[in-house]
N, C-alpha and C positions, 0 to 999 in steps of 0.2 A: 263388648261390645257396652260397655257402660254409660248408660243415658248420661247428658249433660246435666250440672247440677248449679241454680240455681240458689246461692245462700242468702240468707235476708238476716242483716243483722241492723245494730242502732241502740241505744241505749233501751233503756227501762221501759215499757209504756208507752210509748211510743203507737202500737198497734200493729207489733209483726205477727200474730197472730192470727191477728183479722187479714191482714194481708195472705195470709198462708188460706184458710179459710175460702176468701173470695175466690183467689188463683184457682185452687181446686171445683170451687162450686159446692162443697156440703162442708158440713163441720168436721172435721178432721184436728184440730188442734184446739187445746185448750183456751179459754179466752173468760179472764174476769178482768175486774177494773180494778185490780192491787197492781202492786210493782214486783215484778220477780218470778210471776207465775210459768213461766215457760222454764225448765232447768236443764233439760238434756236436749241436745240437738234432732230432732226427729225429717227424715225425707218423708214427702207426699209426692205420690205420684201426679203429673199434668198433663193433659192432652189439649193443644191450641192447635188449628188448621192442620189438624196431621202429622205434626211433629211433640213425640214426645218429651219429657225432662221431667225432673227431680226439683221439686221446691224443697231448701233445708230450712223447715223453723229454727232460732234456736234461742236461747237467753238474751238477755239483754248486757250489751259487754261493757264493762268497767272498769275505767284504768286503776283505782284502785279500791277496796270491798270487806267485808269479810272472810272467813275459810270457804263457807258455801256461794259467795258472789264471788270468789277468786277463782273457783271450781267451775263455777258455772263460765264463766270468762275464758276459761279455758276450752271448755267445748264450743266456743266461738269459734276460737282462733283453731281448732283442727277444724273446722268444717271451713274454713276462709281459705286453708292450704290445696283445700280438695275442690274450690270452686272452677265454675267455668264463667259467669255470670254474679255478681255480686250487688246485692239490691241494697242500698245506705237508706233506710227509713226514718223520718224523721217527723214532727206531729206540729203541724200551722199553729194549734190553738194556744201553745205554748211560745210560739216561738223559738227563736237558737238561744241556745241553752251553750255552757261551756262540755258539759257530755256530749252536746252533738259533734261538739268542734271536737274532740280525744278519741270520739268514734269513726270520724270521718279521717282525722289522722292514720287511726292505728289500719283503717280499708285501704287507704290507699299507699301505705308503707309497702301493703300485703304484696302488691305487683299483680292483683289479677286487676280486670274489668271490672268496672265499679259504677253505678247508674244512681243516681239521689232519685228517691221515691220520698215526695213529701205529702202525707198522709192526714186525715180528717179534714180533708178540701171540700166541702159541702155548697160552695157557692164560690161567685165571682169575687166579693170582697177577700175573701179564703183565699182564690187564685192569685190573688195582685200581690196579698202578703208573701206567697210561696217564694218571689224571685228576691226574700232576703236570705237565704238556705245557699244562692249561689258565692256568698264567699268562703263556704265549704271546698269550694277546689274540686267537688265531685262533676262539673257540667251540670248542665240546665234541667232544672226541676222534670220530673213526673208527676203530676200531682191524680190524687185518686181521694175517693172517700170509703175504705173500706167496709165502713158497716154499709152505706148506699149501695155501693157499688157504681160509683161513678169515678168515669177515668180506667175500670179495671181491663176491661178491652183494649184499649187504646195500650195499655200496660204490659198486657200478654201478646198484642201486638212487636212491640221493639223486642219481648225477650226472644219470639222467636225469630224475629229479624236479624238481632245480634247475634245468635246460636246460628244460624245460617244452613244448620245441616237440616235439610227436610227429610225428616226420618219417621217414618209411617206406625201409628200405633199399633199396628198390625204386626212388625215385623218387633218393635220390642216388644210384645207381650208371650212371645216365645223364651225373650231374653228373660222376663219377668218370674214366668214359669220356669223356675231353676230345678225341680227337684227336691230343693232343696227336705231334709225332715224339719218338721215345722215342732220346734218345742217351747210351751210355754211356762216361763217362770214364777209364779203365783205366789201368793202368802200373806199374812197380817202384815200391818206398817211394822219398819225396824226390825225383821228379822234377820234381814243382810241376804235380800231379793240382789240387789245391786252390786253388792261386792263382790259374789256368789257369780253374778254375769260377766263381771268383767276378769275373774277368775277365768272363768270358761272359755273366752272368747281373745285373751290375751293383750286385752289394752285397757284404758277407762274410757270407756264407754258411755258409761251412763254417771252420773255425778252421782256421788257415795258420799253421804252425811249423816250423822248421829240424830238427825231432826226427824220424827216421823213426817209419813208422808214426800220425800225428797219425790220421786216421783213420781210425775203427774200425767203422762202417755203410756202407752205402749211403744216400747222400742223396740227395732228388728235389728238385729246384726246377722250374715247369712258367715261361717265359718267352714273353710276347707277344712278337713279331721281324716282318722284315718280313718274311721266308719265313712264314711264321705261327707255332702254337705248338709250342715245342719242351718237351719236359720232360728238362732235363740230370741225370743221377746220375752223384753223385761218388763212387766208392767206395775202399776201403783198398784199399792198395798190397797186392802180391800177391809174395811171394816163393819162392824156392825152397823146396820142401815138405821138406827139411831141414832149414829154415832158419826155417819156421815153428813155433813156440812150440804146445804143445798145448794147446786151449782155448781161449785168448782169439785168439790168433790163426789160429787154425783156421776161428772161425763165422763171423771176419771176413774170410780170403777165400773159402769159400763164398758170403757172400752176396755181394761181387764176380762169382762168378762166375754168380751166379744174375743177378744185373743183365747180366748180361753176354747170359745167355742171352734178355732177355726185350726185347734192346734193337732196334731199328730200324736204328743206325747205331751204331758204336764207334769211340771218339778214343784210338789207341794213343799215349802222351805217353811218350818217351823223352828222357834229360838227352845234351844235346846236347857236351857237354862230357866226358860216355863211350862219346857209340858206340852204336851198338845191341850189344847182352849177348845171352849164352846164356835168362839168362831172356826178354828179350823175343821172342825166338825163340819161345821158349815160347808167352808169349802171343799169340803171329801166330798158333799153331798153332790154339790156342784162340780166338780169334776166328775161324777160317778154316772150325774145326768149328762155329759156331755158325750159320753163313752169311748173316751180315751185312754190308753195307757197310762201308768204313773208311778213316777216314785216317791217319796217321802224324804227328805233331806231335813237330819237334824242340825243344822245348824250350831254354830257357837257351841262344841262339845267339849271342847275342851277346858271349858270354863263349867262345865257340871263337877261338883264332888264323887268321888267314885262310888262313895257309899248309896248315893242318891240316883244314879245311872240307873238303874233296874226299875226303881220308880217313873224316871220317866218315858224308859218303855212302854210299861203298861200301860198310861195313858196314851198312848199311838196304839197300842192295842184295842182297848177297849173305845175309844175317839172315833178311830181313824176306819172300822169296820167297814164301810164303804166301799174302800179299796180293797180289800180281798187281803191277797199274799203283796200287796204291793213294795217292793224294796225298799230297805228302809239305810241310810246310804248317814254317816256321821262324818261330818267334818267341820272346819275351821274355817270359813274363805278368809279373813284375813293374812293367814298365815298360808292357808293355802293347803294344809293336811285333808287329806282325805278326796280334796278334790278329783283329781285322777280317777277315779273310781266310778264319776257318774258320766264319762262315755262310752264307754264298754257297757254300762247297764243301759244307757239310751239303746245303743246297738241293738242288745239284744232285745229289750223289749221290743223294738219296731218290728226288728226280724218274727217274733213272736206274735205280730200282732195281724202280720198279714200270712201267717202259714197256711196251708190248705193243704187235707189228705185227703189221700186217694181213694174212691170210693172203698172200691175191696178191700183195704188196708182199713180203712173206717170198719164194715162189717165183721171183716176178724176180730179185730179189737171188739165190738160191742159181744158178739160171738162167747170170744173167752171171759168176758166180765160175765157174763152172763151164767155162767156153768161156773164160775168159783165163787158166788152166789148170784144164786135166784131171787130172784122179785117175789116177796109175799103173797103181792097181788099181781096180774097181768104180766105183760111180756112182750120186749120190745122184738119185733117183727123185722126191720132194718135202718138204717140210718144214711142221713146224706148230709155233707156241708154244704149249707144254701150260699153263704155269705164269706169275706173276711171282713176285716177293720170293726169289731171284734169277729174270730174265728166261731161260724155261727152252728148248729149242730142240730139236725130236724130226728125227732124219732119217732116213726110210725111203731105203735104199738095197737096190742090188741087186749081190751081191758085198762085196768087205770095202776099206774107206779103212785107209791105214795112218795112226797118230798124228799126222806130221806134218801130212798132209792137215786132220786134225781142226783141227790147230791155224789152219791158214791161213785155215777156215771159219768160226773161231770170230771170230780177226782182222777177215777181210771183215768178219761181220754187224756190229761193236761198233763199227766205222768206219763203213759203209752208212748206221748208223741211229741216227749218235754215241749209244753207249750207254755211253761214258763209261768207267771204268777200273776200273769197279765188278763184281762175279761176275759171270757169267755164264756155264748149263752151257747143255752140246751133246750132248745123245743120241742115239744109234741103235738101230735098228731094222734086224734082218735082214729082207725078204721073200724 
């Protein structure tokens, strides 16, 4: 029950992302008045007249370009191969240019249904100018102004009529909630998140390039693994606020934080050649505040000299204390070394996060740990597990227990019930 896909293509800076935002009815794609802002392909769910479909935003397609532009074009080609409808976007304010002709020839050659969308048509004068694009051979123009919303409803009507399949949003909702484990891959710019992401999912889904900030949006991909469905979310690198440019990077960071908030597990990627930095520490704080389990991935490990590795691990222990005993994985994503250990670790972390302990077993453990080491003051009368995600235990006590004893209780429960290194909460109620 895959949702129909409407893929938006065209040369750079014709307003493709603005059209995505207008069709979705909210700002979901990063928009900036500069060339090449969109780099990865991003699917956004849209519902119109009870019909649900996905609009796929792509980077601008170019017939030739540098290494980064070639990778962006490859992403657009991959999206095109899966399209049920292609919207070829052009800009009426610049008129017909050679790049439009090349993009149209490429889209039509794919064999997918293609519709011509002339953007930035704000008035009747521009409406008349839109007929110039007939020579592209993509049919009559559908005119709109993504910025002002002019013609957006007509375009949505056309899309729904073309797709033809009247599928209700309620039916699709059941498919959308696929039960996949949500894993957000976060970290500073240029630490290898997208390369790791591509290794984990087995295809080049995000653009990988050695320029910081390549990923501008959170990109979701669901993968079938031995551990079940996993939804990997590749996010933009998060810089310190002082180094975050207004506009473009601000929205990218907000999307990364949103991805973190909706994740079941966070994978914090660190450049092992640098070690844990102050910014990594702030990201660890953010993960801790989100309350989800985490893994720390020291990427580029093979590039770290043997004599320096102990010092790198020491920085992780010092600056990422917020994550407790989160597993530390050593990988080199470019070669794939060590990446195979991540999926089993994710599976274990997910299982620990939802583990529930029977009340009887829990209170026997409380009795045993008090016999082994009685509290200097106070006494635990009984305990219950009040929640999972993370496992949360409430102790009903007489008197008061010092913080050191509560840490002893937490450590004992973690060991007794094999709760691993993921978050665990111990709360106290005085009777």
